N, CA, C and O atoms as a printed pandas DataFrame, in Angstrom:
     atom_number atom_name residue_name chain_id  residue_number  x_coord  y_coord  z_coord
0              1         N          MET        A               1   22.220   81.158   68.249
1              2        CA          MET        A               1   23.476   80.982   68.938
2              3         C          MET        A               1   24.534   80.537   67.932
3              4         O          MET        A               1   24.263   79.727   67.045
4              5         N          LYS        A               2   25.721   81.067   68.078
5              6        CA          LYS        A               2   26.798   80.726   67.159
6              7         C          LYS        A               2   27.384   79.359   67.500
7              8         O          LYS        A               2   27.464   78.981   68.669
8              9         N          ASN        A               3   27.791   78.626   66.467
9             10        CA          ASN        A               3   28.388   77.304   66.632
10            11         C          ASN        A               3   29.904   77.453   66.575
11            12         O          ASN        A               3   30.459   77.789   65.528
12            13         N          ILE        A               4   30.571   77.205   67.691
13            14        CA          ILE        A               4   32.020   77.386   67.779
14            15         C          ILE        A               4   32.784   76.420   66.866
15            16         O          ILE        A               4   33.963   76.638   66.583
16            17         N          PHE        A               5   32.125   75.366   66.409
17            18        CA          PHE        A               5   32.780   74.393   65.537
18            19         C          PHE        A               5   32.681   74.773   64.057
19            20         O          PHE        A               5   33.219   74.070   63.201
20            21         N          ASP        A               6   32.008   75.861   63.757
21            22        CA          ASP        A               6   31.962   76.401   62.400
22            23         C          ASP        A               6   33.257   77.188   62.174
23            24         O          ASP        A               6   33.634   78.008   63.010
24            25         N          ALA        A               7   33.931   76.947   61.061
25            26        CA          ALA        A               7   35.248   77.557   60.801
26            27         C          ALA        A               7   35.211   79.083   60.849
27            28         O          ALA        A               7   36.127   79.703   61.388
28            29         N          GLU        A               8   34.170   79.692   60.294
29            30        CA          GLU        A               8   34.083   81.158   60.296
30            31         C          GLU        A               8   33.931   81.706   61.711
31            32         O          GLU        A               8   34.552   82.709   62.063
32            33         N          ILE        A               9   33.118   81.056   62.508
33            34        CA          ILE        A               9   32.902   81.496   63.881
34            35         C          ILE        A               9   34.180   81.321   64.694
35            36         O          ILE        A               9   34.537   82.193   65.487
36            37         N          THR        A              10   34.870   80.198   64.501
37            38        CA          THR        A              10   36.124   79.948   65.205
38            39         C          THR        A              10   37.136   81.037   64.874
39            40         O          THR        A              10   37.822   81.534   65.767
40            41         N          GLN        A              11   37.237   81.413   63.610
41            42        CA          GLN        A              11   38.167   82.463   63.199
42            43         C          GLN        A              11   37.779   83.803   63.822
43            44         O          GLN        A              11   38.646   84.557   64.263
44            45         N          GLU        A              12   36.486   84.097   63.859
45            46        CA          GLU        A              12   36.012   85.339   64.462
46            47         C          GLU        A              12   36.394   85.406   65.945
47            48         O          GLU        A              12   36.837   86.447   66.431
48            49         N          ILE        A              13   36.222   84.300   66.651
49            50        CA          ILE        A              13   36.555   84.260   68.074
50            51         C          ILE        A              13   38.059   84.424   68.279
51            52         O          ILE        A              13   38.491   85.137   69.184
52            53         N          ARG        A              14   38.849   83.766   67.441
53            54        CA          ARG        A              14   40.313   83.911   67.537
54            55         C          ARG        A              14   40.743   85.351   67.322
55            56         O          ARG        A              14   41.621   85.846   68.029
56            57         N          GLU        A              15   40.141   86.027   66.358
57            58        CA          GLU        A              15   40.466   87.422   66.097
58            59         C          GLU        A              15   40.118   88.292   67.296
59            60         O          GLU        A              15   40.876   89.190   67.660
60            61         N          ARG        A              16   38.967   88.022   67.907
61            62        CA          ARG        A              16   38.556   88.804   69.073
62            63         C          ARG        A              16   39.510   88.574   70.246
63            64         O          ARG        A              16   39.840   89.515   70.967
64            65         N          ILE        A              17   39.952   87.333   70.439
65            66        CA          ILE        A              17   40.893   87.033   71.521
66            67         C          ILE        A              17   42.231   87.703   71.253
67            68         O          ILE        A              17   42.836   88.272   72.161
68            69         N          ASN        A              18   42.697   87.637   70.007
69            70        CA          ASN        A              18   43.981   88.257   69.665
70            71         C          ASN        A              18   43.946   89.778   69.799
71            72         O          ASN        A              18   44.988   90.409   69.972
72            73         N          TYR        A              19   42.760   90.363   69.720
73            74        CA          TYR        A              19   42.603   91.805   69.841
74            75         C          TYR        A              19   42.765   92.264   71.297
75            76         O          TYR        A              19   43.061   93.432   71.549
76            77         N          LEU        A              20   42.572   91.353   72.247
77            78        CA          LEU        A              20   42.669   91.703   73.666
78            79         C          LEU        A              20   44.103   92.022   74.064
79            80         O          LEU        A              20   45.049   91.392   73.593
80            81         N          LYS        A              21   44.242   92.996   74.925
81            82        CA          LYS        A              21   45.527   93.397   75.487
82            83         C          LYS        A              21   45.386   93.408   77.008
83            84         O          LYS        A              21   44.274   93.566   77.513
84            85         N          PRO        A              22   46.485   93.243   77.755
85            86        CA          PRO        A              22   46.393   93.249   79.226
86            87         C          PRO        A              22   45.734   94.505   79.787
87            88         O          PRO        A              22   45.093   94.456   80.837
88            89         N          GLU        A              23   45.887   95.613   79.102
89            90        CA          GLU        A              23   45.311   96.864   79.601
90            91         C          GLU        A              23   43.895   97.119   79.078
91            92         O          GLU        A              23   43.327   98.176   79.353
92            93         N          SER        A              24   43.315   96.177   78.332
93            94        CA          SER        A              24   41.948   96.333   77.819
94            95         C          SER        A              24   40.965   96.480   78.975
95            96         O          SER        A              24   41.048   95.762   79.972
96            97         N          LYS        A              25   40.042   97.412   78.828
97            98        CA          LYS        A              25   39.024   97.661   79.844
98            99         C          LYS        A              25   37.788   96.809   79.553
99           100         O          LYS        A              25   37.448   96.576   78.393
100          101         N          ALA        A              26   37.130   96.355   80.593
101          102        CA          ALA        A              26   35.905   95.580   80.447
102          103         C          ALA        A              26   34.792   96.498   79.956
103          104         O          ALA        A              26   34.657   97.628   80.423
104          105         N          LEU        A              27   33.996   96.003   79.009
105          106        CA          LEU        A              27   32.843   96.772   78.543
106          107         C          LEU        A              27   31.692   96.641   79.536
107          108         O          LEU        A              27   30.860   97.541   79.656
108          109         N          TRP        A              28   31.650   95.516   80.244
109          110        CA          TRP        A              28   30.701   95.307   81.336
110          111         C          TRP        A              28   31.318   94.275   82.264
111          112         O          TRP        A              28   32.178   93.501   81.845
112          113         N          GLY        A              29   30.899   94.255   83.490
113          114        CA          GLY        A              29   31.473   93.331   84.458
114          115         C          GLY        A              29   32.753   93.882   85.050
115          116         O          GLY        A              29   33.140   95.020   84.786
116          117         N          THR        A              30   33.413   93.049   85.863
117          118        CA          THR        A              30   34.587   93.532   86.580
118          119         C          THR        A              30   35.845   92.712   86.320
119          120         O          THR        A              30   36.894   93.008   86.891
120          121         N          MET        A              31   35.765   91.693   85.474
121          122        CA          MET        A              31   36.942   90.856   85.209
122          123         C          MET        A              31   37.938   91.587   84.332
123          124         O          MET        A              31   37.570   92.371   83.457
124          125         N          ASN        A              32   39.219   91.310   84.589
125          126        CA          ASN        A              32   40.237   91.801   83.673
126          127         C          ASN        A              32   40.457   90.723   82.599
127          128         O          ASN        A              32   39.825   89.668   82.646
128          129         N          VAL        A              33   41.326   90.979   81.659
129          130        CA          VAL        A              33   41.526   90.062   80.533
130          131         C          VAL        A              33   41.970   88.673   81.003
131          132         O          VAL        A              33   41.450   87.669   80.517
132          133         N          SER        A              34   42.908   88.602   81.924
133          134        CA          SER        A              34   43.398   87.307   82.418
134          135         C          SER        A              34   42.288   86.504   83.072
135          136         O          SER        A              34   42.153   85.304   82.833
136          137         N          GLN        A              35   41.497   87.168   83.894
137          138        CA          GLN        A              35   40.400   86.490   84.575
138          139         C          GLN        A              35   39.357   85.987   83.583
139          140         O          GLN        A              35   38.838   84.882   83.739
140          141         N          MET        A              36   39.045   86.786   82.567
141          142        CA          MET        A              36   38.051   86.404   81.572
142          143         C          MET        A              36   38.504   85.178   80.783
143          144         O          MET        A              36   37.718   84.257   80.560
144          145         N          LEU        A              37   39.750   85.163   80.369
145          146        CA          LEU        A              37   40.258   84.019   79.607
146          147         C          LEU        A              37   40.310   82.763   80.472
147          148         O          LEU        A              37   40.011   81.669   79.995
148          149         N          ALA        A              38   40.688   82.915   81.744
149          150        CA          ALA        A              38   40.690   81.772   82.653
150          151         C          ALA        A              38   39.265   81.254   82.849
151          152         O          ALA        A              38   39.044   80.044   82.887
152          153         N          HIS        A              39   38.307   82.157   82.974
153          154        CA          HIS        A              39   36.904   81.781   83.128
154          155         C          HIS        A              39   36.412   80.994   81.906
155          156         O          HIS        A              39   35.705   79.997   82.048
156          157         N          CYS        A              40   36.787   81.444   80.721
157          158        CA          CYS        A              40   36.374   80.745   79.491
158          159         C          CYS        A              40   36.997   79.357   79.399
159          160         O          CYS        A              40   36.400   78.454   78.814
160          161         N          ASN        A              41   38.176   79.174   79.960
161          162        CA          ASN        A              41   38.868   77.887   79.892
162          163         C          ASN        A              41   38.362   76.857   80.886
163          164         O          ASN        A              41   38.665   75.672   80.743
164          165         N          VAL        A              42   37.602   77.272   81.887
165          166        CA          VAL        A              42   37.101   76.332   82.894
166          167         C          VAL        A              42   36.250   75.244   82.248
167          168         O          VAL        A              42   36.373   74.071   82.603
168          169         N          THR        A              43   35.401   75.612   81.316
169          170        CA          THR        A              43   34.539   74.629   80.652
170          171         C          THR        A              43   35.362   73.573   79.936
171          172         O          THR        A              43   35.072   72.381   80.041
172          173         N          TYR        A              44   36.372   73.994   79.221
173          174        CA          TYR        A              44   37.216   73.037   78.508
174          175         C          TYR        A              44   37.980   72.146   79.488
175          176         O          TYR        A              44   38.133   70.947   79.252
176          177         N          ALA        A              45   38.453   72.725   80.572
177          178        CA          ALA        A              45   39.159   71.933   81.581
178          179         C          ALA        A              45   38.228   70.888   82.185
179          180         O          ALA        A              45   38.633   69.751   82.425
180          181         N          MET        A              46   36.985   71.276   82.428
181          182        CA          MET        A              46   36.017   70.336   82.996
182          183         C          MET        A              46   35.780   69.159   82.055
183          184         O          MET        A              46   35.677   68.015   82.498
184          185         N          ILE        A              47   35.695   69.439   80.773
185          186        CA          ILE        A              47   35.375   68.400   79.793
186          187         C          ILE        A              47   36.593   67.537   79.478
187          188         O          ILE        A              47   36.499   66.309   79.487
188          189         N          TYR        A              48   37.728   68.162   79.201
189          190        CA          TYR        A              48   38.871   67.427   78.663
190          191         C          TYR        A              48   39.883   66.954   79.712
191          192         O          TYR        A              48   40.550   65.941   79.498
192          193         N          ASP        A              49   40.012   67.654   80.825
193          194        CA          ASP        A              49   40.998   67.267   81.833
194          195         C          ASP        A              49   40.437   66.302   82.865
195          196         O          ASP        A              49   41.176   65.502   83.438
196          197         N          GLY        A              50   39.146   66.375   83.099
197          198        CA          GLY        A              50   38.521   65.501   84.084
198          199         C          GLY        A              50   38.932   65.817   85.507
199          200         O          GLY        A              50   38.878   64.938   86.368
200          201         N          ASN        A              51   39.344   67.050   85.780
201          202        CA          ASN        A              51   39.784   67.434   87.122
202          203         C          ASN        A              51   38.633   67.787   88.052
203          204         O          ASN        A              51   38.853   68.026   89.239
204          205         N          TYR        A              52   37.429   67.822   87.542
205          206        CA          TYR        A              52   36.284   68.235   88.334
206          207         C          TYR        A              52   35.359   67.056   88.593
207          208         O          TYR        A              52   35.200   66.175   87.748
208          209         N          LYS        A              53   34.750   67.053   89.778
209          210        CA          LYS        A              53   33.833   65.982   90.121
210          211         C          LYS        A              53   32.521   66.144   89.355
211          212         O          LYS        A              53   32.109   67.262   89.047
212          213         N          LYS        A              54   31.872   65.025   89.049
213          214        CA          LYS        A              54   30.563   65.070   88.422
214          215         C          LYS        A              54   29.533   65.540   89.438
215          216         O          LYS        A              54   29.646   65.273   90.634
216          217         N          VAL        A              55   28.532   66.242   88.935
217          218        CA          VAL        A              55   27.464   66.726   89.795
218          219         C          VAL        A              55   26.510   65.573   90.074
219          220         O          VAL        A              55   26.098   64.866   89.155
220          221         N          THR        A              56   26.162   65.385   91.340
221          222        CA          THR        A              56   25.258   64.303   91.720
222          223         C          THR        A              56   24.211   64.824   92.699
223          224         O          THR        A              56   24.309   65.940   93.208
224          225         N          GLY        A              57   23.229   64.006   92.942
225          226        CA          GLY        A              57   22.231   64.274   93.964
226          227         C          GLY        A              57   21.377   65.496   93.705
227          228         O          GLY        A              57   20.902   65.723   92.592
228          229         N          LEU        A              58   21.193   66.280   94.758
229          230        CA          LEU        A              58   20.314   67.445   94.705
230          231         C          LEU        A              58   20.807   68.484   93.702
231          232         O          LEU        A              58   19.998   69.088   92.998
232          233         N          LYS        A              59   22.112   68.702   93.626
233          234        CA          LYS        A              59   22.648   69.669   92.660
234          235         C          LYS        A              59   22.287   69.265   91.235
235          236         O          LYS        A              59   21.917   70.110   90.420
236          237         N          LYS        A              60   22.393   67.982   90.938
237          238        CA          LYS        A              60   22.067   67.493   89.598
238          239         C          LYS        A              60   20.600   67.757   89.280
239          240         O          LYS        A              60   20.277   68.187   88.172
240          241         N          LEU        A              61   19.715   67.508   90.231
241          242        CA          LEU        A              61   18.290   67.752   90.041
242          243         C          LEU        A              61   18.021   69.235   89.794
243          244         O          LEU        A              61   17.244   69.596   88.909
244          245         N          ILE        A              62   18.669   70.086   90.583
245          246        CA          ILE        A              62   18.480   71.529   90.417
246          247         C          ILE        A              62   18.992   71.983   89.055
247          248         O          ILE        A              62   18.314   72.744   88.365
248          249         N          TYR        A              63   20.172   71.529   88.661
249          250        CA          TYR        A              63   20.726   71.905   87.360
250          251         C          TYR        A              63   19.819   71.455   86.219
251          252         O          TYR        A              63   19.578   72.219   85.284
252          253         N          ARG        A              64   19.323   70.249   86.284
253          254        CA          ARG        A              64   18.424   69.750   85.246
254          255         C          ARG        A              64   17.154   70.577   85.168
255          256         O          ARG        A              64   16.653   70.854   84.079
256          257         N          THR        A              65   16.635   70.973   86.321
257          258        CA          THR        A              65   15.394   71.731   86.371
258          259         C          THR        A              65   15.560   73.113   85.755
259          260         O          THR        A              65   14.715   73.556   84.976
260          261         N          PHE        A              66   16.643   73.791   86.101
261          262        CA          PHE        A              66   16.817   75.184   85.669
262          263         C          PHE        A              66   17.613   75.371   84.388
263          264         O          PHE        A              66   17.649   76.475   83.846
264          265         N          ASN        A              67   18.242   74.336   83.899
265          266        CA          ASN        A              67   19.058   74.457   82.692
266          267         C          ASN        A              67   18.430   73.818   81.467
267          268         O          ASN        A              67   19.135   73.467   80.521
268          269         N          LYS        A              68   17.114   73.663   81.473
269          270        CA          LYS        A              68   16.450   73.103   80.311
270          271         C          LYS        A              68   16.546   74.098   79.157
271          272         O          LYS        A              68   16.436   75.309   79.350
272          273         N          GLU        A              69   16.749   73.575   77.983
273          274        CA          GLU        A              69   16.871   74.422   76.795
274          275         C          GLU        A              69   15.527   75.055   76.473
275          276         O          GLU        A              69   14.498   74.380   76.444
276          277         N          ILE        A              70   15.551   76.350   76.234
277          278        CA          ILE        A              70   14.318   77.074   75.887
278          279         C          ILE        A              70   14.191   77.072   74.373
279          280         O          ILE        A              70   15.098   77.505   73.662
280          281         N          SER        A              71   13.073   76.586   73.892
281          282        CA          SER        A              71   12.854   76.514   72.441
282          283         C          SER        A              71   12.037   77.681   71.960
283          284         O          SER        A              71   11.753   77.787   70.767
């Protein structure tokens, strides 16, 4: 898996984002460019803005069970 905090990887991702145009077609899936970029930003908003509630209870147990890192 690529590390987004590596300078080369960050530059590669920036180049790929800059290559996108509003009329770009999806290679797979159904999102358009705006939707894809908004989807990618949700994670950052969750971490840095704090606008989302923390997962608790049964959801937390389910997430822990199914999101274990595979080695």
